[in-house]
C-alpha positions in Angstrom: 22.3 22.8 14.9 18.5 23.7 13.2 20.0 26.7 11.5 22.8 24.8 10.0 20.0 22.2 8.9 17.5 24.4 7.4 21.0 26.3 5.4 21.4 22.7 4.2 18.3 22.5 3.1 18.1 25.9 1.1 21.2 24.9 -0.6 19.9 21.2 -1.3 17.1 23.3 -3.3 19.5 25.7 -5.1 21.4 22.3 -6.0 18.0 20.9 -7.6 16.9 23.9 -10.1 19.5 22.7 -11.6 18.8 19.2 -12.2 15.4 17.9 -13.8 12.5 18.7 -11.0 10.7 15.7 -12.0 13.5 13.0 -11.8 14.8 14.4 -8.7 11.4 14.6 -7.4 10.5 10.9 -8.5 14.1 9.8 -6.7 13.0 11.6 -3.3 9.8 10.1 -3.3 10.6 6.4 -4.1 13.9 6.6 -2.3 12.2 8.1 1.0 9.0 5.5 0.2 11.2 2.7 0.3 13.1 4.0 3.3 10.1 4.5 5.7 7.7 1.5 4.2 11.2 -0.7 5.4 10.8 0.6 8.8 6.8 0.3 8.8 6.9 -3.2 8.2 9.6 -3.5 11.0 7.3 -1.8 13.5 4.1 -3.7 12.4 2.6 0.0 10.5 0.2 -0.3 7.2 2.5 0.9 4.5 -0.1 3.7 3.5 0.9 5.6 6.6 4.5 5.8 5.9 4.0 7.3 2.3 1.8 9.7 3.9 4.6 10.7 5.8 6.4 10.7 3.1 4.6 13.6 1.7 4.2 15.7 4.8 7.9 15.5 5.1 8.8 16.1 1.7 6.2 18.8 0.9 6.0 22.7 1.9 4.9 22.1 5.5 8.2 19.9 5.8 11.8 20.1 4.3 10.1 21.4 0.6 12.0 19.6 -1.2 9.5 19.0 -3.0 7.7 22.6 -3.0 5.3 22.8 -5.9 3.6 19.0 -5.9 0.9 19.6 -8.2 2.4 17.8 -11.2 2.8 15.0 -9.3 -0.5 15.0 -7.8 -1.9 15.4 -11.8 -0.2 12.5 -12.2 -1.1 10.7 -9.1 -4.6 10.8 -10.4 -3.6 8.1 -12.7 -3.7 6.4 -9.7 -7.8 6.4 -8.8 -8.4 6.0 -12.8 -6.3 2.2 -12.6 -7.8 1.5 -9.1 -11.4 1.8 -10.3 -10.2 0.2 -13.5 -9.2 -2.7 -11.5 -12.2 -2.5 -9.4 -14.4 -3.2 -12.4 -12.8 -6.1 -13.2 -13.5 -7.4 -9.6 -17.3 -6.8 -10.2 -18.5 -10.0 -11.8 -22.0 -10.6 -11.1 -21.5 -14.7 -10.0 -18.6 -13.4 -7.3 -20.9 -10.3 -5.8 -24.2 -12.9 -6.1 -21.8 -15.5 -4.1 -20.7 -13.4 -1.1 -23.4 -10.6 -0.6 -26.1 -12.7 0.2 -25.1 -13.5 3.8 -23.4 -10.1 4.8 -25.5 -7.8 2.9 -27.8 -6.4 5.6 -24.6 -6.3 8.2 -22.8 -4.5 5.5 -25.6 -2.0 5.1 -27.0 -1.7 8.8 -23.0 -1.0 9.8 -22.9 1.1 6.5 -25.4 3.5 8.0 -24.8 3.0 11.9 -21.3 4.7 11.3 -22.5 7.5 8.5 -24.8 8.9 11.6 -21.7 9.0 14.3 -19.4 10.8 11.7 -22.4 13.3 10.5 -23.2 14.1 14.1 -19.5 14.6 15.0 -19.0 17.0 12.6 -22.2 19.2 13.2 -21.0 19.2 16.8 -18.2 20.8 15.9 -19.5 23.3 13.9 -18.8 21.6 9.9 -21.3 22.4 7.7 -24.4 19.8 6.5 -22.3 19.0 3.4 -19.1 18.3 5.1 -20.7 16.5 7.8 -22.4 14.8 5.1 -19.1 13.5 3.4 -17.5 13.9 7.1 -19.9 10.8 7.6 -19.9 8.6 4.3 -15.5 8.8 5.0 -16.4 6.7 8.2 -18.6 4.4 6.9 -15.9 2.0 5.9 -13.1 -0.2 7.1 -9.4 -0.8 5.7 -9.0 -3.3 3.3 -5.2 -3.2 3.4 -5.7 -4.4 7.4 -8.8 -6.2 6.7 -7.2 -8.6 4.0 -3.6 -8.0 4.7 -3.7 -9.1 9.0 -5.8 -12.0 7.6 -3.7 -15.6 7.7 -4.3 -17.4 4.2 -6.4 -20.3 6.0 -8.6 -18.1 8.1 -9.0 -16.0 4.5 -10.0 -18.7 2.5 -10.9 -22.1 5.1 -12.9 -19.9 7.5 -16.3 -18.4 8.1 -14.5 -15.6 9.5 -12.4 -14.5 6.3 -15.6 -15.3 4.2 -17.3 -12.7 6.3 -14.1 -10.1 6.2 -14.0 -10.2 2.7 -18.1 -10.2 1.9 -18.4 -7.2 4.1 -15.4 -5.5 2.5 -16.8 -6.0 -0.8 -20.2 -4.7 -0.2 -18.4 -1.6 1.1 -16.3 -1.6 -1.4 -19.5 -1.4 -4.2 -21.0 1.7 -1.6 -17.3 3.5 -2.2 -17.0 2.9 -6.1 -20.7 4.6 -5.9 -20.0 7.5 -3.8 -16.6 8.4 -5.7 -18.5 8.2 -8.8 -21.4 10.6 -8.0 -18.2 13.0 -6.2 -16.2 12.2 -9.3 -19.0 13.0 -12.2 -19.9 16.3 -10.5 -23.6 15.2 -9.9 -24.1 17.0 -6.4 -23.2 20.3 -8.4 -26.0 19.1 -11.0 -29.2 21.4 -9.8 -30.7 22.1 -13.2 -33.1 19.5 -15.2 -31.1 19.8 -18.5 -28.2 19.0 -16.5 -29.3 15.9 -14.9 -30.7 14.9 -18.5 -28.1 14.9 -20.2 -25.8 13.1 -17.7 -28.5 10.4 -17.7 -28.3 10.5 -21.4 -24.8 10.0 -21.5 -24.4 7.5 -18.7 -26.3 4.7 -20.3 -24.9 5.7 -24.0 -21.3 5.1 -22.4 -22.1 1.6 -20.8 -24.0 0.6 -24.4 -20.8 1.8 -26.1 -18.4 -0.1 -23.9 -20.7 -3.4 -24.2 -20.3 -3.8 -28.0 -17.0 -2.6 -28.1 -15.7 -5.2 -26.2 -18.3 -7.7 -27.5 -17.5 -7.1 -31.2 -13.8 -5.8 -31.2 -11.8 -6.3 -27.6 -12.4 -10.0 -26.8 -11.8 -10.7 -30.4 -8.9 -9.2 -30.3 -7.9 -10.8 -27.0 -8.8 -13.7 -28.3 -6.4 -13.8 -31.6 -3.5 -12.3 -29.9 -3.8 -13.9 -26.3 -0.3 -15.3 -27.0 1.5 -11.9 -27.1 1.0 -10.7 -23.4 2.5 -7.2 -23.7 0.1 -6.7 -26.2 -2.5 -7.9 -23.7 -1.1 -5.6 -21.0 -1.3 -3.0 -23.7 -5.0 -2.9 -24.9 -5.9 -3.5 -21.6 -4.3 0.1 -20.7 -5.4 1.2 -24.0 -8.9 0.6 -23.0 -9.0 2.0 -19.2 -7.7 5.4 -20.4 -9.5 5.5 -23.9 -12.9 5.1 -22.6 -11.8 7.0 -19.2 -10.8 10.1 -22.0 -14.6 9.3 -23.7 -16.7 9.8 -20.5 -14.9 13.0 -19.9 -16.4 14.2 -23.7 -19.8 12.8 -22.3 -20.0 15.4 -19.3 -18.9 12.6 -17.2 -15.6 12.1 -15.4 -12.4 10.0 -16.1 -12.7 7.5 -12.9 -16.3 6.7 -14.3 -15.3 5.8 -17.6 -12.2 3.9 -16.5 -14.4 2.1 -13.9 -17.3 1.5 -16.5 -14.1 -0.6 -18.8 -13.6 -2.6 -16.1 -16.5 -3.9 -15.8 -17.5 -4.3 -19.5 -14.3 -6.8 -19.5 -15.1 -8.5 -16.3 -16.9 -11.5 -17.6 -13.9 -12.0 -20.4 -11.5 -15.2 -19.0 -8.6 -12.7 -19.7 -9.8 -10.2 -16.8 -7.4 -12.0 -14.1 -4.3 -12.2 -15.7 -5.3 -8.1 -16.6 -6.1 -7.5 -12.6 -2.6 -8.8 -11.9 -0.6 -7.3 -14.4 -1.7 -3.9 -13.9 -1.6 -4.0 -10.1 2.3 -3.0 -9.8 1.5 -0.5 -12.5 -1.6 0.8 -10.1 0.7 0.3 -7.1 3.4 3.0 -8.7 0.8 6.0 -9.3 -1.3 5.0 -5.9 2.1 5.5 -3.9 2.7 9.1 -5.8 -1.6 10.0 -4.7 -0.3 9.2 -1.1 2.7 11.0 -1.1 0.4 14.2 -3.4 -2.1 13.8 0.0 0.6 14.4 2.7 2.5 16.9 0.4 -1.0 18.6 0.9 -1.7 18.3 4.7 -0.7 21.1 6.3 0.9 20.8 9.8 -0.2 24.3 10.5 -3.7 23.2 10.5 -3.3 20.3 12.4 -4.5 21.9 15.8 -7.5 23.1 14.7 -8.8 19.3 13.8 -7.0 17.6 16.6 -9.4 17.8 18.8 -12.1 16.5 16.7 -9.8 14.0 15.1 -9.5 12.3 18.6 -12.8 12.2 19.3 -13.7 10.5 16.4 -11.5 8.0 16.1 -12.4 6.6 19.3 -15.4 6.5 18.4 -14.8 4.5 15.1 -12.1 2.2 17.2 -14.7 2.0 20.5 -17.9 1.6 18.1 -17.0 -0.6 15.1 -16.2 -3.7 16.7 -19.6 -3.5 19.3 -21.4 -2.3 16.5 -20.4 -5.0 14.0 -20.5 -7.3 17.0 -24.0 -6.9 18.0 -25.3 -7.1 13.9 -23.3 -10.6 13.7 -24.4 -11.5 16.9 -27.9 -11.2 15.2 -27.5 -13.0 12.3 -26.7 -16.1 14.7 -23.0 -15.5 14.6 -20.6 -16.8 17.6 -19.6 -14.2 19.9 -16.0 -14.9 19.8 -16.3 -14.7 15.8 -18.3 -11.2 15.7 -16.0 -9.8 18.2 -12.6 -10.7 16.2 -14.6 -9.6 12.7 -15.6 -6.6 13.9 -11.9 -5.5 15.6 -10.4 -6.3 12.4 -12.6 -4.2 10.6 -12.2 -1.3 13.9 -10.9 1.6 11.4 -12.1 3.3 8.8 -10.7 3.0 5.3 -8.1 3.9 2.0 -11.6 4.8 0.9 -11.9 7.3 3.6 -8.6 9.2 1.9 -9.7 9.2 -1.2 -13.0 10.4 -0.6 -11.6 13.4 1.2 -8.7 14.1 -1.6 -11.8 14.4 -4.1 -14.2 15.9 -1.9 -11.5 18.8 -1.9 -10.5 18.9 -5.0 -13.9 19.7 -5.9 -14.6 22.1 -3.5 -17.4 20.3 -2.3 -15.9 20.5 1.8 -12.8 22.9 3.5 -9.6 21.8 4.3 -10.3 21.6 7.7 -12.5 18.6 7.0 -10.1 17.5 4.7 -7.5 16.7 7.3 -10.1 16.0 9.9 -11.0 12.6 7.8 -7.1 12.0 7.0 -6.0 12.3 10.7 -9.0 10.2 11.9 -7.7 7.7 9.1 -3.7 7.7 10.0 -4.9 7.8 13.6 -7.3 4.7 13.3 -5.0 2.5 10.7 -2.4 2.6 13.8 -4.3 1.7 16.2 -6.5 -0.6 15.1 -3.3 -2.4 13.4 -1.9 -2.9 16.9 -5.1 -4.0 18.4 -5.0 -6.8 15.5 -1.7 -8.1 15.7 -1.4 -8.1 19.2 -4.4 -10.1 19.7 -5.1 -11.8 17.3 -4.0 -14.2 14.0 -1.7 -12.5 12.0 1.1 -13.3 9.3 3.3 -10.7 11.2 2.3 -11.2 14.9 4.9 -10.6 17.9 3.5 -13.4 19.6 4.6 -17.1 18.2 1.2 -18.4 19.3 -1.0 -15.7 17.3 1.5 -16.4 14.2 -0.1 -17.3 10.9 1.4 -17.9 7.7 
């Protein structure tokens, strides 16, 4: 039976060669993702895990139906660009000021604590100092998907729990963006003063150009033609990708340009419309990003990282609730509320996967370190979701007593 299966797969690969490989790859990715995402929703699992699993199944470590995912990986980088553009759109100064006040110290202290845990485990298992540093950084963040999606709307908007969860995730997002910009900007590679001066000059010039262009060109065009929504959509994409490309000519990165493009438009009245309408496009590319992440996951290396991943996941699941509880109690939050927030944020983040992917692509960490971060993320996604769903009110709770919309 096993031989028959692999013979069938080989026959299918031969037939694929006769069709458009890109079209067939898209068919496999999105049809399989739709099926597995349905199963994930029925079993209360994060969709990110389903997308990564599809990559493992279809990629070289699985059936090899997509044996060279490099094209998909290149296209998937656009998802990161749109992600940072949309994060930039959410960086309104007034919003940051209102939300960060009460949670800033808790957010910074918790990030420092989880960084120390990740760094210590990396050193303990023989990773280099740079790899351990990046592992520590990846452990600092909690999942926005689990933190927000498992909050009932009433808790999200009308209770202290929702306010603190959103504030803490926002603080982590800001720190994560800084980390991503440092990694993608190549700052860690710059050893000479000349290169640092070049980047130090290019960055403010790019920011200045973005501010001038938005205020004197882009906003005037938006005000004049805002009734043509498809034009607003195209202008937003053009601005995002245009400044992203300009950033590379200035010696920076696509991701830095995209983030600056988003921040420069954040105060515009049309920013929310742009954010809402670009999310489906971002999600399309992010599905391919998480697929390419799974396709690059080598099952043969799993045995090398299984023990450290189990240790790391256990420490995250145990220590994150305890640390958040202690820090919030020190800020006079109630005992019950502090534990709930701790458990809701008791996992690592999608940003951790992005950090692993980019650090590996930039040759800052080896495959083992990247796989350790990925395996820890998947384990904590799964186990933390179960803890939250069975213990606290969520829209997808199994128990009627805990189900809240």
